[in-house]
PDB file with one MODEL, atoms N, CA, C and O in Angstrom:
MODEL        1
ATOM      1  N   MET A   1      -8.435  16.452 -20.044  1.00  0.00           N
ATOM      2  CA  MET A   1      -7.018  16.152 -20.011  1.00  0.00           C
ATOM      3  C   MET A   1      -6.704  15.095 -18.950  1.00  0.00           C
ATOM      4  O   MET A   1      -5.947  14.158 -19.206  1.00  0.00           O
ATOM      5  N   ILE A   2      -7.280  15.247 -17.777  1.00  0.00           N
ATOM      6  CA  ILE A   2      -7.028  14.282 -16.702  1.00  0.00           C
ATOM      7  C   ILE A   2      -7.523  12.907 -17.100  1.00  0.00           C
ATOM      8  O   ILE A   2      -6.846  11.910 -16.848  1.00  0.00           O
ATOM      9  N   ALA A   3      -8.697  12.835 -17.721  1.00  0.00           N
ATOM     10  CA  ALA A   3      -9.253  11.544 -18.138  1.00  0.00           C
ATOM     11  C   ALA A   3      -8.348  10.874 -19.154  1.00  0.00           C
ATOM     12  O   ALA A   3      -8.192   9.653 -19.126  1.00  0.00           O
ATOM     13  N   ILE A   4      -7.749  11.641 -20.046  1.00  0.00           N
ATOM     14  CA  ILE A   4      -6.852  11.080 -21.057  1.00  0.00           C
ATOM     15  C   ILE A   4      -5.611  10.505 -20.390  1.00  0.00           C
ATOM     16  O   ILE A   4      -5.184   9.399 -20.720  1.00  0.00           O
ATOM     17  N   ILE A   5      -5.036  11.240 -19.466  1.00  0.00           N
ATOM     18  CA  ILE A   5      -3.842  10.758 -18.761  1.00  0.00           C
ATOM     19  C   ILE A   5      -4.173   9.494 -17.974  1.00  0.00           C
ATOM     20  O   ILE A   5      -3.404   8.533 -17.991  1.00  0.00           O
ATOM     21  N   THR A   6      -5.300   9.491 -17.293  1.00  0.00           N
ATOM     22  CA  THR A   6      -5.713   8.327 -16.515  1.00  0.00           C
ATOM     23  C   THR A   6      -5.905   7.122 -17.415  1.00  0.00           C
ATOM     24  O   THR A   6      -5.481   6.017 -17.076  1.00  0.00           O
ATOM     25  N   HIS A   7      -6.541   7.325 -18.559  1.00  0.00           N
ATOM     26  CA  HIS A   7      -6.782   6.223 -19.487  1.00  0.00           C
ATOM     27  C   HIS A   7      -5.469   5.689 -20.046  1.00  0.00           C
ATOM     28  O   HIS A   7      -5.299   4.475 -20.158  1.00  0.00           O
ATOM     29  N   GLN A   8      -4.542   6.570 -20.398  1.00  0.00           N
ATOM     30  CA  GLN A   8      -3.252   6.129 -20.923  1.00  0.00           C
ATOM     31  C   GLN A   8      -2.476   5.369 -19.855  1.00  0.00           C
ATOM     32  O   GLN A   8      -1.859   4.347 -20.155  1.00  0.00           O
ATOM     33  N   SER A   9      -2.497   5.845 -18.628  1.00  0.00           N
ATOM     34  CA  SER A   9      -1.799   5.163 -17.542  1.00  0.00           C
ATOM     35  C   SER A   9      -2.392   3.786 -17.305  1.00  0.00           C
ATOM     36  O   SER A   9      -1.668   2.830 -17.027  1.00  0.00           O
ATOM     37  N   ARG A  10      -3.705   3.688 -17.414  1.00  0.00           N
ATOM     38  CA  ARG A  10      -4.380   2.404 -17.225  1.00  0.00           C
ATOM     39  C   ARG A  10      -3.954   1.426 -18.313  1.00  0.00           C
ATOM     40  O   ARG A  10      -3.721   0.250 -18.030  1.00  0.00           O
ATOM     41  N   GLU A  11      -3.848   1.903 -19.565  1.00  0.00           N
ATOM     42  CA  GLU A  11      -3.407   1.030 -20.657  1.00  0.00           C
ATOM     43  C   GLU A  11      -1.971   0.566 -20.430  1.00  0.00           C
ATOM     44  O   GLU A  11      -1.654  -0.601 -20.662  1.00  0.00           O
ATOM     45  N   ASP A  12      -1.100   1.470 -19.978  1.00  0.00           N
ATOM     46  CA  ASP A  12       0.283   1.102 -19.701  1.00  0.00           C
ATOM     47  C   ASP A  12       0.356   0.042 -18.610  1.00  0.00           C
ATOM     48  O   ASP A  12       1.123  -0.914 -18.715  1.00  0.00           O
ATOM     49  N   THR A  13      -0.445   0.216 -17.564  1.00  0.00           N
ATOM     50  CA  THR A  13      -0.468  -0.739 -16.461  1.00  0.00           C
ATOM     51  C   THR A  13      -0.965  -2.092 -16.934  1.00  0.00           C
ATOM     52  O   THR A  13      -0.422  -3.127 -16.545  1.00  0.00           O
ATOM     53  N   THR A  14      -1.988  -2.092 -17.767  1.00  0.00           N
ATOM     54  CA  THR A  14      -2.526  -3.345 -18.303  1.00  0.00           C
ATOM     55  C   THR A  14      -1.473  -4.052 -19.139  1.00  0.00           C
ATOM     56  O   THR A  14      -1.288  -5.262 -19.008  1.00  0.00           O
ATOM     57  N   ASP A  15      -0.782  -3.314 -19.993  1.00  0.00           N
ATOM     58  CA  ASP A  15       0.269  -3.903 -20.821  1.00  0.00           C
ATOM     59  C   ASP A  15       1.372  -4.499 -19.953  1.00  0.00           C
ATOM     60  O   ASP A  15       1.845  -5.606 -20.213  1.00  0.00           O
ATOM     61  N   GLN A  16       1.780  -3.760 -18.922  1.00  0.00           N
ATOM     62  CA  GLN A  16       2.840  -4.245 -18.029  1.00  0.00           C
ATOM     63  C   GLN A  16       2.399  -5.502 -17.299  1.00  0.00           C
ATOM     64  O   GLN A  16       3.182  -6.438 -17.135  1.00  0.00           O
ATOM     65  N   ALA A  17       1.148  -5.525 -16.862  1.00  0.00           N
ATOM     66  CA  ALA A  17       0.629  -6.693 -16.148  1.00  0.00           C
ATOM     67  C   ALA A  17       0.613  -7.916 -17.057  1.00  0.00           C
ATOM     68  O   ALA A  17       0.951  -9.017 -16.621  1.00  0.00           O
ATOM     69  N   LEU A  18       0.227  -7.734 -18.305  1.00  0.00           N
ATOM     70  CA  LEU A  18       0.184  -8.864 -19.238  1.00  0.00           C
ATOM     71  C   LEU A  18       1.579  -9.384 -19.539  1.00  0.00           C
ATOM     72  O   LEU A  18       1.774 -10.593 -19.666  1.00  0.00           O
ATOM     73  N   VAL A  19       2.547  -8.495 -19.655  1.00  0.00           N
ATOM     74  CA  VAL A  19       3.938  -8.920 -19.885  1.00  0.00           C
ATOM     75  C   VAL A  19       4.432  -9.700 -18.680  1.00  0.00           C
ATOM     76  O   VAL A  19       5.056 -10.751 -18.829  1.00  0.00           O
ATOM     77  N   LEU A  20       4.156  -9.190 -17.486  1.00  0.00           N
ATOM     78  CA  LEU A  20       4.587  -9.874 -16.264  1.00  0.00           C
ATOM     79  C   LEU A  20       3.944 -11.252 -16.153  1.00  0.00           C
ATOM     80  O   LEU A  20       4.616 -12.226 -15.815  1.00  0.00           O
ATOM     81  N   LEU A  21       2.645 -11.337 -16.436  1.00  0.00           N
ATOM     82  CA  LEU A  21       1.963 -12.635 -16.379  1.00  0.00           C
ATOM     83  C   LEU A  21       2.583 -13.614 -17.364  1.00  0.00           C
ATOM     84  O   LEU A  21       2.763 -14.788 -17.040  1.00  0.00           O
ATOM     85  N   GLY A  22       2.910 -13.145 -18.558  1.00  0.00           N
ATOM     86  CA  GLY A  22       3.542 -14.004 -19.554  1.00  0.00           C
ATOM     87  C   GLY A  22       4.879 -14.525 -19.081  1.00  0.00           C
ATOM     88  O   GLY A  22       5.182 -15.706 -19.249  1.00  0.00           O
ATOM     89  N   LYS A  23       5.684 -13.656 -18.489  1.00  0.00           N
ATOM     90  CA  LYS A  23       7.003 -14.074 -18.001  1.00  0.00           C
ATOM     91  C   LYS A  23       6.878 -15.063 -16.849  1.00  0.00           C
ATOM     92  O   LYS A  23       7.620 -16.044 -16.785  1.00  0.00           O
ATOM     93  N   LEU A  24       5.944 -14.807 -15.943  1.00  0.00           N
ATOM     94  CA  LEU A  24       5.745 -15.729 -14.819  1.00  0.00           C
ATOM     95  C   LEU A  24       5.284 -17.094 -15.320  1.00  0.00           C
ATOM     96  O   LEU A  24       5.709 -18.125 -14.798  1.00  0.00           O
ATOM     97  N   ASN A  25       4.423 -17.103 -16.323  1.00  0.00           N
ATOM     98  CA  ASN A  25       3.970 -18.377 -16.885  1.00  0.00           C
ATOM     99  C   ASN A  25       5.118 -19.116 -17.560  1.00  0.00           C
ATOM    100  O   ASN A  25       5.210 -20.339 -17.451  1.00  0.00           O
ATOM    101  N   GLU A  26       5.996 -18.397 -18.257  1.00  0.00           N
ATOM    102  CA  GLU A  26       7.150 -19.014 -18.907  1.00  0.00           C
ATOM    103  C   GLU A  26       8.065 -19.674 -17.886  1.00  0.00           C
ATOM    104  O   GLU A  26       8.668 -20.710 -18.163  1.00  0.00           O
ATOM    105  N   LEU A  27       8.167 -19.075 -16.714  1.00  0.00           N
ATOM    106  CA  LEU A  27       9.050 -19.595 -15.664  1.00  0.00           C
ATOM    107  C   LEU A  27       8.358 -20.641 -14.788  1.00  0.00           C
ATOM    108  O   LEU A  27       8.923 -21.100 -13.796  1.00  0.00           O
ATOM    109  N   ALA A  28       7.141 -21.010 -15.161  1.00  0.00           N
ATOM    110  CA  ALA A  28       6.358 -22.001 -14.407  1.00  0.00           C
ATOM    111  C   ALA A  28       6.131 -21.547 -12.970  1.00  0.00           C
ATOM    112  O   ALA A  28       6.196 -22.345 -12.035  1.00  0.00           O
ATOM    113  N   LEU A  29       5.863 -20.255 -12.812  1.00  0.00           N
ATOM    114  CA  LEU A  29       5.556 -19.707 -11.492  1.00  0.00           C
ATOM    115  C   LEU A  29       4.048 -19.461 -11.414  1.00  0.00           C
ATOM    116  O   LEU A  29       3.586 -18.324 -11.307  1.00  0.00           O
ATOM    117  N   ASP A  30       3.309 -20.547 -11.471  1.00  0.00           N
ATOM    118  CA  ASP A  30       1.853 -20.463 -11.556  1.00  0.00           C
ATOM    119  C   ASP A  30       1.225 -19.742 -10.365  1.00  0.00           C
ATOM    120  O   ASP A  30       0.308 -18.940 -10.542  1.00  0.00           O
ATOM    121  N   ASP A  31       1.711 -20.022  -9.156  1.00  0.00           N
ATOM    122  CA  ASP A  31       1.130 -19.375  -7.978  1.00  0.00           C
ATOM    123  C   ASP A  31       1.320 -17.865  -8.037  1.00  0.00           C
ATOM    124  O   ASP A  31       0.403 -17.103  -7.732  1.00  0.00           O
ATOM    125  N   GLN A  32       2.524 -17.435  -8.434  1.00  0.00           N
ATOM    126  CA  GLN A  32       2.802 -16.004  -8.536  1.00  0.00           C
ATOM    127  C   GLN A  32       1.987 -15.375  -9.665  1.00  0.00           C
ATOM    128  O   GLN A  32       1.498 -14.253  -9.533  1.00  0.00           O
ATOM    129  N   ALA A  33       1.845 -16.096 -10.762  1.00  0.00           N
ATOM    130  CA  ALA A  33       1.047 -15.597 -11.884  1.00  0.00           C
ATOM    131  C   ALA A  33      -0.412 -15.448 -11.461  1.00  0.00           C
ATOM    132  O   ALA A  33      -1.060 -14.463 -11.815  1.00  0.00           O
ATOM    133  N   ASP A  34      -0.929 -16.408 -10.714  1.00  0.00           N
ATOM    134  CA  ASP A  34      -2.310 -16.328 -10.231  1.00  0.00           C
ATOM    135  C   ASP A  34      -2.490 -15.124  -9.306  1.00  0.00           C
ATOM    136  O   ASP A  34      -3.492 -14.416  -9.395  1.00  0.00           O
ATOM    137  N   ALA A  35      -1.518 -14.893  -8.419  1.00  0.00           N
ATOM    138  CA  ALA A  35      -1.595 -13.753  -7.504  1.00  0.00           C
ATOM    139  C   ALA A  35      -1.578 -12.438  -8.284  1.00  0.00           C
ATOM    140  O   ALA A  35      -2.327 -11.513  -7.965  1.00  0.00           O
ATOM    141  N   CYS A  36      -0.731 -12.358  -9.296  1.00  0.00           N
ATOM    142  CA  CYS A  36      -0.672 -11.147 -10.130  1.00  0.00           C
ATOM    143  C   CYS A  36      -1.979 -10.930 -10.867  1.00  0.00           C
ATOM    144  O   CYS A  36      -2.455  -9.800 -10.980  1.00  0.00           O
ATOM    145  N   GLU A  37      -2.552 -11.997 -11.362  1.00  0.00           N
ATOM    146  CA  GLU A  37      -3.816 -11.886 -12.090  1.00  0.00           C
ATOM    147  C   GLU A  37      -4.926 -11.398 -11.162  1.00  0.00           C
ATOM    148  O   GLU A  37      -5.746 -10.566 -11.550  1.00  0.00           O
ATOM    149  N   GLN A  38      -4.948 -11.919  -9.942  1.00  0.00           N
ATOM    150  CA  GLN A  38      -5.949 -11.483  -8.978  1.00  0.00           C
ATOM    151  C   GLN A  38      -5.764 -10.005  -8.635  1.00  0.00           C
ATOM    152  O   GLN A  38      -6.743  -9.265  -8.541  1.00  0.00           O
ATOM    153  N   LEU A  39      -4.517  -9.572  -8.448  1.00  0.00           N
ATOM    154  CA  LEU A  39      -4.251  -8.165  -8.163  1.00  0.00           C
ATOM    155  C   LEU A  39      -4.679  -7.279  -9.329  1.00  0.00           C
ATOM    156  O   LEU A  39      -5.228  -6.195  -9.131  1.00  0.00           O
ATOM    157  N   HIS A  40      -4.424  -7.747 -10.530  1.00  0.00           N
ATOM    158  CA  HIS A  40      -4.805  -6.982 -11.717  1.00  0.00           C
ATOM    159  C   HIS A  40      -6.328  -6.839 -11.784  1.00  0.00           C
ATOM    160  O   HIS A  40      -6.841  -5.760 -12.080  1.00  0.00           O
ATOM    161  N   GLU A  41      -7.039  -7.917 -11.512  1.00  0.00           N
ATOM    162  CA  GLU A  41      -8.501  -7.865 -11.534  1.00  0.00           C
ATOM    163  C   GLU A  41      -9.028  -6.923 -10.458  1.00  0.00           C
ATOM    164  O   GLU A  41      -9.993  -6.194 -10.688  1.00  0.00           O
ATOM    165  N   GLN A  42      -8.392  -6.934  -9.269  1.00  0.00           N
ATOM    166  CA  GLN A  42      -8.802  -6.019  -8.207  1.00  0.00           C
ATOM    167  C   GLN A  42      -8.543  -4.576  -8.612  1.00  0.00           C
ATOM    168  O   GLN A  42      -9.353  -3.693  -8.328  1.00  0.00           O
ATOM    169  N   ALA A  43      -7.414  -4.332  -9.275  1.00  0.00           N
ATOM    170  CA  ALA A  43      -7.090  -2.981  -9.737  1.00  0.00           C
ATOM    171  C   ALA A  43      -8.104  -2.513 -10.782  1.00  0.00           C
ATOM    172  O   ALA A  43      -8.495  -1.346 -10.785  1.00  0.00           O
ATOM    173  N   GLU A  44      -8.526  -3.408 -11.658  1.00  0.00           N
ATOM    174  CA  GLU A  44      -9.541  -3.063 -12.654  1.00  0.00           C
ATOM    175  C   GLU A  44     -10.853  -2.682 -11.979  1.00  0.00           C
ATOM    176  O   GLU A  44     -11.483  -1.697 -12.363  1.00  0.00           O
ATOM    177  N   ARG A  45     -11.267  -3.453 -10.980  1.00  0.00           N
ATOM    178  CA  ARG A  45     -12.510  -3.143 -10.267  1.00  0.00           C
ATOM    179  C   ARG A  45     -12.395  -1.812  -9.535  1.00  0.00           C
ATOM    180  O   ARG A  45     -13.333  -1.015  -9.541  1.00  0.00           O
ATOM    181  N   LEU A  46     -11.250  -1.570  -8.907  1.00  0.00           N
ATOM    182  CA  LEU A  46     -11.025  -0.305  -8.211  1.00  0.00           C
ATOM    183  C   LEU A  46     -11.087   0.857  -9.188  1.00  0.00           C
ATOM    184  O   LEU A  46     -11.703   1.882  -8.896  1.00  0.00           O
ATOM    185  N   TYR A  47     -10.455   0.706 -10.345  1.00  0.00           N
ATOM    186  CA  TYR A  47     -10.483   1.754 -11.366  1.00  0.00           C
ATOM    187  C   TYR A  47     -11.919   2.042 -11.795  1.00  0.00           C
ATOM    188  O   TYR A  47     -12.314   3.203 -11.898  1.00  0.00           O
ATOM    189  N   GLN A  48     -12.696   0.997 -12.046  1.00  0.00           N
ATOM    190  CA  GLN A  48     -14.083   1.177 -12.466  1.00  0.00           C
ATOM    191  C   GLN A  48     -14.893   1.893 -11.385  1.00  0.00           C
ATOM    192  O   GLN A  48     -15.677   2.793 -11.687  1.00  0.00           O
ATOM    193  N   ASN A  49     -14.704   1.494 -10.136  1.00  0.00           N
ATOM    194  CA  ASN A  49     -15.422   2.132  -9.031  1.00  0.00           C
ATOM    195  C   ASN A  49     -15.054   3.603  -8.913  1.00  0.00           C
ATOM    196  O   ASN A  49     -15.926   4.451  -8.722  1.00  0.00           O
ATOM    197  N   LEU A  50     -13.771   3.908  -9.024  1.00  0.00           N
ATOM    198  CA  LEU A  50     -13.332   5.295  -8.936  1.00  0.00           C
ATOM    199  C   LEU A  50     -13.858   6.109 -10.120  1.00  0.00           C
ATOM    200  O   LEU A  50     -14.304   7.243  -9.947  1.00  0.00           O
ATOM    201  N   ALA A  51     -13.807   5.535 -11.306  1.00  0.00           N
ATOM    202  CA  ALA A  51     -14.294   6.232 -12.485  1.00  0.00           C
ATOM    203  C   ALA A  51     -15.785   6.551 -12.347  1.00  0.00           C
ATOM    204  O   ALA A  51     -16.230   7.644 -12.697  1.00  0.00           O
ATOM    205  N   GLU A  52     -16.540   5.592 -11.838  1.00  0.00           N
ATOM    206  CA  GLU A  52     -17.976   5.819 -11.631  1.00  0.00           C
ATOM    207  C   GLU A  52     -18.217   6.882 -10.575  1.00  0.00           C
ATOM    208  O   GLU A  52     -19.083   7.740 -10.746  1.00  0.00           O
ATOM    209  N   SER A  53     -17.460   6.837  -9.483  1.00  0.00           N
ATOM    210  CA  SER A  53     -17.625   7.814  -8.403  1.00  0.00           C
ATOM    211  C   SER A  53     -17.275   9.222  -8.886  1.00  0.00           C
ATOM    212  O   SER A  53     -17.953  10.186  -8.530  1.00  0.00           O
ATOM    213  N   LEU A  54     -16.234   9.340  -9.683  1.00  0.00           N
ATOM    214  CA  LEU A  54     -15.787  10.658 -10.138  1.00  0.00           C
ATOM    215  C   LEU A  54     -16.675  11.220 -11.236  1.00  0.00           C
ATOM    216  O   LEU A  54     -16.708  12.433 -11.442  1.00  0.00           O
ATOM    217  N   SER A  55     -17.396  10.358 -11.941  1.00  0.00           N
ATOM    218  CA  SER A  55     -18.254  10.838 -13.022  1.00  0.00           C
ATOM    219  C   SER A  55     -19.620  11.309 -12.501  1.00  0.00           C
ATOM    220  O   SER A  55     -20.378  11.945 -13.234  1.00  0.00           O
ATOM    221  N   GLU A  56     -19.925  11.003 -11.264  1.00  0.00           N
ATOM    222  CA  GLU A  56     -21.225  11.402 -10.683  1.00  0.00           C
ATOM    223  C   GLU A  56     -21.236  12.864 -10.318  1.00  0.00           C
ATOM    224  O   GLU A  56     -22.243  13.368  -9.820  1.00  0.00           O
TER     225      GLU A  56
ENDMDL
END
């Protein structure tokens, strides 16, 4: 059950991040879009690390 909730939350976060990146790109806020993309990538790596640690 916990894994399902975590996975659904991760999908929601990914969707929100992609919407935000799209809006920032539309507004020609490239620096902010780049920062958001970097944060998203860091969050993905953190999620993977936590998932691996918890599965051990």
